[in-house]
N, C-alpha and C positions, 0 to 999 in steps of 0.2 A: 299276877302281871303288875308291872309298875306302870303308874297313870301315864299316859302319854301326853304331852304338853306341846301345843302348837306355838312356835315362836317365829319372829321374823327371819331367820334363817331358812325357814321352810317356804318363804313367800316366793311365789313364781312372777309375782309383778302384775298378776292380772286379777283384779278384785273378785269377780264372781268365782273364778277357780280357787282363789285363797280361801272365799267364804265356805265353799264346798270343801275343801281339805280340813278346815276347822269343824265343820258339821260331822264330817267322818271321823275325825279324832275323838269329838264328843260322843258320838255313838258308839265307838269302841271302848271308851271309858265308862259309858253307861252300861254296856254289857259286861264288862269286867266286874262292876259295882254289883249288878244283879246276881251274877254268878257267885261272887264273894260273900253275898248276904244270903245266898239260898232262896231266891225269888223262885216262884213256880216256872214250869215248863211253858205255861201260857204266857206269862211276863217275857219270858226270854224269847219266845216264838215272836212276839210282838215287836220286840227290839230288833230281831234278826230281819223281820219284814221291812221296818224303817230304815235299815242299814242297807238292804238289798235295794230299795227303791233310791236311796241316796247314792249308792255306787251306780247305778244305771243312769240316773239323771247327770251325775258328775261325767261319767264316761262319755256319754252323749254330747254335752256341752264342750268338754275338753277335745273331742274329736272333730265336732263342728267347727270350733275356732281354728283349729290346726288347718282343716281343709280350707277354709275361708282365707287363711294367711298363705296357704301354699307351702306350709312347713314339710321341709324334704324328709323327716323323719317320721312322718304321720302314719304310714303303713305299718311301720314296726311298732310304734307305740299302740296302734289298734290292736295288733296281734297280741302284744301283752296284755291289753286290757280284756280281749277275749279269753284269753288263758286264765287270768284271774277271775273273771266272771264265771267261767266254767269250774274253778276251784271252789268259789263261794257257794254256788249253787250245789255243789257236791257235799260241802260241809253242811249247808242248810238240810238237805235231803237226809243226810247221815243223822243229823240230831233229830229230826222229825220222826224218822223210823227207828232210832234207838230206844231200847228199854231203859237206857241210863237217864236218871232223873236230873243230870247236871251237864252242862256244857264243859267241854274239855278246856283247862286253862292253857294247855299248850296250843290249841288250836287259835285261841285268841291272840297269844303271844306270837305265832307265827304271822297272824294277819297283821297286827300291830307292826311287826318288823317289815313285811312287805311293805305296808303303806308308808312308813318312814323312809325306807330305802327309795321306794319309787317316787315319792315328792322330792326328796334330796338328791336323786339320780335323774331319772328320765324326765321327769317334770320341769326340774330347773333348767333343763336344755332347751325346751321350748320356750321359756318365759322371755329371754332376751329377744328372740326372733318375732314372738308375737308383739312384744313391745316396739320393735323397730318397724312393725307394720301398723302401728297405731291403735293396737289392742292392749288396753290396760283393765 
């Protein structure tokens, strides 16, 4: 997987959410590095746990801000979060129940692509709306 690099074109204009996105990018890069270096299942499981917590925290923060601002696309955005969280939980369960010693690079690449597309698509839509409501 190619290292994912957060840059200003990914900024949604809301400091806390941008920081969350940076953390998610860093965790995916850490996971990729762990897989590439052949780290243990325990080490990879620990990164997955941290990634799951970061995703849950970020989704909750984002949904709370959208609700407070009355963002008209909040329900659809939340549905996308729910579907994504379900997919990540399945990915986590599959890895934990698998006899394979390694995480699939294809799964990491797919999640990286989703994150990049989500930030630069759905997330950039709410940024100006939240900013107009004074949320930065």
